[in-house]
C-alpha positions in Angstrom: 107.9 105.3 89.9 108.2 101.6 90.6 110.0 99.1 88.4 106.7 97.8 87.0 105.8 101.3 85.8 103.1 102.0 88.4 103.4 105.2 90.4 104.0 105.2 94.1 101.4 107.4 95.8 102.9 110.2 97.9 101.6 110.3 101.5 98.8 112.9 101.9 100.3 114.5 105.0 104.0 114.9 105.3 105.9 116.7 108.1 109.5 117.6 107.5 111.5 117.0 110.7 114.6 119.1 111.2 116.9 117.5 113.7 118.3 119.7 116.6 121.8 119.6 115.3 120.6 120.6 111.8 118.5 123.4 113.4 121.6 124.6 115.2 123.5 124.6 111.9 120.8 126.8 110.4 120.9 129.2 113.3 124.7 129.3 113.3 124.7 130.2 109.5 122.0 132.9 110.0 124.1 134.4 112.8 127.2 134.2 110.7 125.6 136.3 107.9 123.9 138.7 110.4 126.7 139.3 112.9 130.1 138.0 111.6 129.6 139.2 108.0 127.3 142.2 109.0 125.0 141.4 106.1 121.5 141.4 107.5 120.0 141.3 104.0 121.8 138.0 103.3 120.9 136.6 106.7 117.2 137.2 106.2 117.4 136.0 102.6 119.0 132.8 104.0 116.2 132.4 106.5 113.5 132.8 103.8 115.4 130.4 101.5 115.4 127.8 104.3 111.7 128.1 104.8 111.1 127.9 101.0 113.4 124.9 100.7 111.4 123.1 103.5 108.2 123.9 101.7 109.6 122.4 98.5 110.3 119.1 100.3 106.7 118.6 101.6 105.3 117.4 98.2 108.5 115.4 97.4 109.7 113.9 100.7 111.9 111.4 99.0 114.2 113.9 97.2 117.7 114.7 98.5 120.6 112.6 99.3 119.9 109.7 101.7 122.5 109.4 104.5 123.7 106.0 105.6 124.0 105.9 109.4 122.2 105.5 112.6 119.2 107.8 111.8 116.7 106.0 109.5 115.5 108.1 106.6 117.8 111.0 107.2 118.3 113.0 104.0 120.0 116.3 102.9 118.8 119.0 100.5 120.5 122.3 99.5 119.1 125.6 100.6 118.0 127.3 97.4 120.4 130.1 96.3 123.3 129.2 98.7 126.5 127.3 98.1 126.3 123.5 98.3 129.8 123.3 99.5 128.9 124.4 103.1 127.3 121.9 105.4 125.5 124.8 107.0 123.7 125.6 103.8 122.4 122.1 103.4 119.2 121.0 105.2 119.4 117.7 107.1 115.8 116.3 107.4 113.6 113.3 107.7 110.1 113.2 106.2 107.5 111.8 108.6 104.1 110.7 107.3 101.0 111.3 109.2 
């Protein structure tokens, strides 16, 4: 909502862009659960939670914590059901309209 009370329209088509380093973090966390911890059920639950979290972002691309830095519009959002303390269980994304 804007300061004058009018609502900002959300873009009709939003793509959630996961950066290569963030994608590597997701894969590393999946492999950690699958191989290091030998908990395949947790690994696949994590994968599904990542997908679900990304889908939750599409209608609300401005949610999450905005990073200050060199990448414009970079935000973070926790993977549902996993600890927020680990960087590997937090998505780093940018919403791209169009």
